[in-house]
GULUMFI-674544 format. One line per field, with one value per residue: residue in one letter; residue number from 1; x, y, z of N, C-alpha, C in turn. Coordinates in steps of 0.1 Angstrom, whole numbers, padded with zeros to 4 digits. Layout:
GULUMFI-674544
vofi: [A,...];
bake: [NUM,...];
nxx: [X,...];
nyy: [Y,...];
nzz: [Z,...];
caxx: [X,...];
cayy: [Y,...];
cazz: [Z,...];
cxx: [X,...];
cyy: [Y,...];
czz: [Z,...];
END
This chain:
GULUMFI-674544
vofi: [N,L,N,E,M,Q,V,A,A,Q,E,T,I,L,S,D,N,N,I,L,L,L,S,P,T,G,S,G,K,T,L,A,F,L,L,P,I,F,E,M,L,K,P,E,M,L,S,V,Q,C,L,I,L,V,P,S,R,E,L,G,L,Q,I,E,Q,V,W,K,K,M,G,T,D,Y,K,V,N,V,C,Y,G,G,H,S,I,D,H,I,D,R,G,T,F,R,L,D,K,I,E,T,L,I,L,D,E,F,D,K,S,L,Q,L,G,F,H,E,Q,M,S,F,I,I,G,K,L,S,K,L,N,K,R,V,L,V,S,A,T,S,D,I,E,I,P,K,Y,T,R,V,L,N,P,T,V,L,D,F,I,P,E,T,Q,E,E,T,N,L,S,M,K,M,V];
bake: [1,2,3,4,5,6,7,8,9,10,11,12,13,14,15,16,17,18,19,20,21,22,23,24,25,26,27,28,29,30,31,32,33,34,35,36,37,38,39,40,41,42,43,44,45,46,47,48,49,50,51,52,53,54,55,56,57,58,59,60,61,62,63,64,65,66,67,68,69,70,71,72,73,74,75,76,77,78,79,80,81,82,83,84,85,86,87,88,89,90,91,92,93,94,95,96,97,98,99,100,101,102,103,104,105,106,107,108,109,110,111,112,113,114,115,116,117,118,119,120,121,122,123,124,125,126,127,128,129,130,131,132,133,134,135,136,137,138,139,140,141,142,143,144,145,146,147,148,149,150,151,152,153,154,155,156,157,158,159,160,161,162,163,164,165,166,167,168,169,170,171];
nxx: [0008,0004,0018,0005,0019,0030,0006,-0004,0017,0017,-0008,-0006,0018,0009,-0011,-0001,0023,0046,0063,0071,0083,0085,0098,0107,0139,0139,0112,0099,0101,0112,0097,0074,0077,0084,0063,0042,0056,0059,0032,0030,0047,0052,0046,0050,0069,0102,0125,0145,0124,0121,0142,0162,0179,0204,0224,0244,0262,0254,0228,0216,0220,0204,0178,0176,0175,0150,0133,0137,0127,0101,0093,0087,0084,0100,0132,0160,0186,0216,0237,0267,0291,0327,0336,0350,0331,0307,0274,0254,0267,0278,0256,0244,0219,0185,0175,0153,0130,0125,0103,0098,0113,0131,0144,0161,0168,0174,0182,0207,0222,0224,0238,0262,0272,0265,0253,0261,0264,0237,0223,0234,0225,0197,0192,0195,0172,0147,0120,0107,0079,0071,0082,0098,0108,0126,0131,0145,0146,0133,0128,0142,0158,0147,0166,0165,0172,0160,0135,0112,0083,0062,0056,0036,0034,0042,0043,0056,0072,0077,0066,0079,0109,0114,0124,0156,0180,0204,0233,0253,0287,0311,0345];
nyy: [-0012,0023,0051,0081,0104,0094,0088,0114,0126,0111,0118,0146,0149,0138,0156,0183,0207,0218,0209,0207,0184,0177,0157,0135,0117,0083,0080,0071,0085,0080,0060,0074,0093,0077,0060,0078,0086,0063,0059,0081,0076,0070,0043,0040,0058,0057,0067,0086,0097,0108,0125,0120,0138,0135,0140,0120,0091,0067,0072,0074,0047,0035,0044,0033,0005,0004,0011,-0011,-0032,-0026,-0038,-0030,-0027,-0008,0006,0015,0038,0045,0072,0086,0108,0111,0099,0104,0109,0129,0127,0145,0165,0148,0137,0112,0104,0115,0148,0162,0149,0146,0151,0153,0162,0152,0163,0149,0148,0174,0196,0187,0186,0213,0221,0208,0222,0220,0238,0249,0226,0216,0237,0238,0213,0214,0236,0226,0211,0215,0208,0203,0198,0192,0195,0182,0188,0173,0169,0164,0183,0215,0250,0258,0276,0281,0279,0301,0289,0264,0268,0264,0276,0290,0265,0236,0228,0200,0193,0172,0172,0168,0191,0192,0177,0142,0129,0114,0090,0098,0118,0146,0156,0181,0178];
nzz: [0000,-0007,0009,0025,0015,-0009,-0024,-0026,-0040,-0064,-0076,-0078,-0094,-0118,-0125,-0123,-0135,-0123,-0095,-0061,-0040,-0007,0017,0044,0046,0037,0034,0011,-0013,-0038,-0050,-0050,-0071,-0092,-0099,-0110,-0132,-0147,-0155,-0172,-0193,-0228,-0247,-0275,-0281,-0288,-0274,-0250,-0225,-0200,-0176,-0148,-0125,-0101,-0071,-0066,-0074,-0061,-0054,-0079,-0088,-0069,-0075,-0100,-0093,-0079,-0100,-0117,-0100,-0102,-0124,-0151,-0187,-0197,-0204,-0183,-0177,-0162,-0158,-0148,-0132,-0135,-0157,-0190,-0210,-0224,-0226,-0235,-0251,-0270,-0281,-0276,-0270,-0277,-0269,-0274,-0270,-0244,-0219,-0192,-0162,-0133,-0104,-0081,-0046,-0046,-0029,-0019,-0043,-0048,-0025,-0029,-0049,-0076,-0095,-0120,-0136,-0135,-0146,-0172,-0182,-0179,-0195,-0220,-0225,-0243,-0246,-0222,-0201,-0177,-0144,-0116,-0084,-0058,-0023,0009,0028,0038,0030,0006,-0018,-0050,-0079,-0108,-0132,-0133,-0142,-0127,-0118,-0094,-0079,-0072,-0039,-0020,0011,0033,0055,0089,0114,0139,0150,0156,0187,0191,0200,0193,0194,0186,0186,0185,0179];
caxx: [0000,0011,0016,-0002,0028,0031,-0006,-0005,0027,0012,-0019,-0001,0027,0001,-0019,0005,0036,0058,0060,0082,0080,0093,0094,0119,0146,0133,0097,0094,0100,0116,0085,0064,0078,0086,0049,0035,0064,0055,0019,0031,0055,0044,0053,0053,0081,0114,0136,0144,0112,0123,0155,0162,0192,0207,0237,0254,0261,0247,0213,0212,0219,0192,0166,0176,0171,0136,0126,0138,0118,0087,0090,0082,0091,0108,0146,0165,0200,0222,0250,0273,0304,0339,0340,0352,0321,0296,0263,0247,0274,0280,0243,0241,0204,0178,0170,0140,0118,0124,0093,0098,0126,0130,0156,0159,0177,0177,0189,0221,0228,0227,0248,0274,0277,0262,0245,0265,0260,0223,0219,0237,0216,0183,0191,0194,0160,0137,0106,0102,0066,0069,0094,0095,0119,0124,0140,0142,0146,0125,0135,0151,0156,0148,0172,0158,0175,0152,0123,0101,0077,0050,0053,0026,0043,0037,0053,0054,0082,0071,0069,0088,0117,0112,0135,0163,0191,0216,0238,0265,0296,0322,0358];
cayy: [0000,0035,0060,0094,0112,0087,0090,0128,0129,0105,0126,0159,0148,0135,0167,0196,0207,0222,0203,0206,0174,0177,0145,0131,0106,0070,0081,0065,0095,0074,0053,0085,0100,0067,0055,0086,0086,0051,0062,0091,0072,0066,0031,0042,0067,0049,0075,0090,0106,0114,0126,0122,0142,0132,0144,0110,0078,0058,0075,0070,0033,0031,0047,0022,-0007,0006,0010,-0025,-0040,-0023,-0048,-0024,-0030,0003,0006,0026,0039,0054,0078,0093,0115,0103,0094,0115,0109,0138,0122,0156,0171,0137,0134,0097,0103,0127,0156,0169,0140,0145,0161,0153,0163,0151,0167,0142,0153,0187,0204,0182,0190,0227,0222,0203,0232,0215,0248,0251,0214,0215,0248,0234,0202,0219,0245,0218,0204,0225,0203,0200,0204,0188,0195,0178,0189,0164,0172,0160,0195,0226,0263,0258,0287,0274,0288,0305,0281,0253,0272,0260,0288,0288,0250,0230,0223,0189,0194,0162,0172,0171,0204,0189,0165,0132,0127,0102,0088,0102,0131,0149,0165,0186,0176];
cazz: [0000,-0008,0021,0022,0007,-0022,-0030,-0030,-0051,-0077,-0081,-0082,-0105,-0130,-0129,-0123,-0142,-0115,-0082,-0051,-0031,0005,0026,0051,0041,0040,0034,-0001,-0023,-0051,-0056,-0052,-0084,-0103,-0103,-0120,-0144,-0154,-0161,-0182,-0205,-0241,-0252,-0289,-0282,-0286,-0270,-0236,-0222,-0186,-0171,-0134,-0121,-0087,-0068,-0063,-0082,-0053,-0055,-0092,-0088,-0060,-0083,-0111,-0087,-0076,-0113,-0122,-0092,-0106,-0135,-0163,-0199,-0201,-0200,-0175,-0179,-0152,-0162,-0137,-0134,-0134,-0171,-0199,-0220,-0221,-0234,-0241,-0262,-0280,-0287,-0275,-0269,-0282,-0258,-0278,-0267,-0229,-0214,-0177,-0154,-0119,-0097,-0068,-0036,-0052,-0019,-0019,-0055,-0046,-0014,-0035,-0059,-0090,-0102,-0134,-0144,-0137,-0155,-0185,-0187,-0180,-0206,-0233,-0225,-0248,-0247,-0209,-0197,-0163,-0136,-0102,-0075,-0046,-0013,0023,0036,0033,0029,-0005,-0028,-0063,-0089,-0120,-0144,-0133,-0148,-0119,-0113,-0086,-0079,-0062,-0029,-0012,0022,0043,0066,0102,0121,0150,0148,0166,0195,0189,0210,0186,0197,0178,0194,0177,0186];
cxx: [0009,0008,0009,0006,0028,0018,-0008,0004,0022,0001,-0014,0009,0020,-0007,-0013,0018,0048,0055,0073,0077,0090,0089,0107,0126,0140,0118,0091,0093,0103,0104,0074,0065,0080,0072,0042,0043,0060,0042,0020,0039,0047,0052,0057,0065,0093,0126,0135,0133,0113,0137,0155,0177,0193,0221,0248,0251,0253,0232,0208,0210,0207,0179,0165,0171,0156,0128,0126,0129,0104,0083,0083,0089,0100,0123,0149,0180,0206,0236,0255,0287,0315,0344,0342,0341,0310,0284,0255,0254,0277,0267,0240,0226,0198,0173,0157,0128,0116,0114,0092,0111,0123,0144,0155,0171,0183,0185,0204,0228,0232,0239,0262,0280,0275,0253,0248,0261,0245,0218,0222,0228,0202,0181,0191,0181,0148,0123,0100,0088,0062,0082,0091,0108,0116,0135,0136,0143,0138,0134,0145,0148,0158,0154,0164,0160,0167,0139,0111,0095,0064,0047,0042,0035,0036,0047,0048,0065,0076,0075,0080,0096,0114,0125,0143,0174,0204,0220,0250,0273,0307,0335,0369];
cyy: [0012,0043,0073,0103,0107,0089,0104,0131,0123,0114,0139,0159,0145,0147,0181,0195,0211,0218,0204,0196,0174,0166,0140,0119,0093,0070,0075,0075,0089,0068,0064,0092,0089,0062,0064,0087,0074,0053,0072,0087,0067,0055,0032,0050,0059,0057,0079,0100,0113,0114,0128,0126,0141,0137,0133,0098,0068,0060,0071,0055,0028,0033,0036,0009,-0007,0004,-0005,-0034,-0037,-0032,-0042,-0029,-0019,0002,0018,0026,0049,0059,0087,0098,0106,0097,0106,0117,0119,0134,0133,0162,0161,0133,0119,0094,0116,0135,0162,0161,0140,0156,0162,0153,0161,0155,0161,0147,0166,0196,0200,0186,0205,0229,0218,0212,0227,0225,0248,0238,0213,0225,0244,0223,0207,0228,0238,0211,0213,0220,0199,0206,0200,0188,0192,0179,0181,0167,0166,0171,0206,0239,0263,0269,0280,0283,0290,0295,0268,0255,0266,0272,0284,0273,0247,0223,0212,0188,0183,0161,0176,0184,0202,0176,0155,0131,0114,0101,0092,0116,0133,0159,0169,0184,0183];
czz: [0000,0005,0016,0013,-0008,-0030,-0035,-0041,-0064,-0083,-0086,-0094,-0118,-0135,-0130,-0131,-0135,-0101,-0074,-0041,-0019,0014,0031,0043,0046,0039,0021,-0012,-0037,-0057,-0059,-0065,-0095,-0108,-0113,-0133,-0153,-0161,-0172,-0195,-0216,-0247,-0267,-0291,-0278,-0283,-0256,-0234,-0209,-0182,-0156,-0130,-0106,-0084,-0066,-0072,-0074,-0054,-0069,-0093,-0080,-0068,-0094,-0105,-0084,-0089,-0118,-0113,-0095,-0117,-0147,-0175,-0204,-0196,-0191,-0177,-0169,-0158,-0151,-0140,-0132,-0147,-0180,-0210,-0215,-0231,-0241,-0253,-0273,-0287,-0287,-0273,-0273,-0270,-0262,-0276,-0251,-0225,-0199,-0171,-0140,-0113,-0083,-0059,-0041,-0042,-0018,-0031,-0054,-0036,-0020,-0046,-0074,-0098,-0117,-0142,-0146,-0146,-0169,-0190,-0189,-0192,-0220,-0235,-0230,-0248,-0233,-0207,-0183,-0155,-0121,-0094,-0062,-0036,0001,0033,0030,0033,0018,-0014,-0042,-0073,-0102,-0131,-0144,-0140,-0140,-0113,-0106,-0085,-0069,-0052,-0021,0000,0033,0054,0079,0108,0131,0147,0159,0174,0192,0199,0204,0190,0189,0186,0184,0185,0179];
END
């Protein structure tokens, strides 16, 4: 069964074009955006339809695993840094068919300084009609290059943090 956040995300992603999904780590955000993507994909289109940008190789591989567990007939491909190949400049896939962009862990991408890379990639996606920003933290300033204007905000971050037995000390 889907949780409240996943149900709300699925409905909103299918109906709105600019979404900001805020939900804590471990709440199921990956499935929350993959399920509506699956519904939006067009089987007759034999090119990349959705691009998901993430700040780390590990997260990209995690999303790939979730997609494969969903058992769809659609292919998934993970590309990550550390290689000399630039898929966008080389034209290894068509950018003019990509209509959906997901920026997962968007807050971490900004913290890690990936502004220039995200701006470059987003600037090449001329046919985008749906943009979904996903974060585990609120109070994010959305850069203009994302072209996310007046997003529908789904905020599932609790007002108060739950008490844990974890403490941090600076040494």
